[in-house]
C-alpha positions in Angstrom: 73.4 -114.1 17.1 75.0 -112.5 14.1 73.8 -109.1 13.0 74.3 -107.1 9.8 76.7 -104.2 9.8 73.7 -101.9 10.2 72.1 -101.9 13.7 69.1 -99.7 14.4 68.1 -98.5 17.8 64.5 -97.6 18.4 62.1 -96.5 21.1 58.7 -98.1 21.3 55.8 -97.4 23.6 54.2 -100.5 25.1 51.1 -100.7 27.3 51.7 -101.8 30.9 50.3 -105.3 30.4 52.7 -105.9 27.5 55.6 -104.6 29.6 54.8 -106.9 32.4 54.3 -109.9 30.1 57.6 -109.1 28.3 59.4 -108.9 31.7 58.0 -112.3 32.7 58.9 -113.9 29.4 62.5 -112.5 29.6 62.9 -113.8 33.1 61.7 -117.3 32.1 63.8 -117.3 28.9 66.8 -115.6 30.5 67.1 -113.1 27.6 67.1 -109.4 27.4 64.1 -107.3 26.3 65.9 -106.4 23.2 66.4 -110.0 22.3 62.8 -110.9 23.0 61.7 -108.1 20.7 64.2 -109.1 18.0 62.9 -112.7 18.1 59.2 -111.6 18.0 59.9 -109.3 15.1 61.8 -112.0 13.2 58.9 -114.5 13.6 56.3 -111.9 12.5 58.3 -110.9 9.4 58.9 -114.5 8.4 55.2 -115.3 8.7 54.2 -112.2 6.7 56.8 -112.9 4.0 55.5 -116.5 3.4 51.9 -115.6 3.6 52.4 -112.7 1.1 53.9 -115.1 -1.5 51.1 -117.6 -1.0 48.4 -115.0 -1.4 49.9 -113.7 -4.6 50.6 -117.0 -6.3 48.3 -117.7 -9.1 46.4 -114.4 -8.8 46.1 -113.9 -12.6 44.7 -117.4 -13.4 41.1 -116.2 -12.7 41.4 -113.2 -15.0 42.1 -115.1 -18.2 45.0 -114.2 -20.5 47.2 -111.9 -18.5 49.1 -110.8 -21.6 46.0 -109.4 -23.2 45.0 -107.7 -20.0 48.4 -106.0 -19.8 48.4 -105.0 -23.4 44.9 -103.4 -23.0 46.1 -101.5 -19.9 49.2 -100.3 -21.8 46.9 -99.0 -24.7 45.3 -96.7 -22.2 48.6 -94.9 -21.7 48.8 -93.8 -25.4 
């Protein structure tokens, strides 16, 4: 796996049941704990990124003319 030039080390606290489940997964997958955490984080971030875009798409269509709304908001600043 390729990494960017910046690599961050971190310490996390996990409950015992997650530590045991992680150890079992790593044994089955034959990967390190660090690799398992990297994969899990990568999957979570990919899902959050996609879902965020989907939720935001078309948000203004229910409000009417977005240009007028923004112009009215800007008038409040004067």
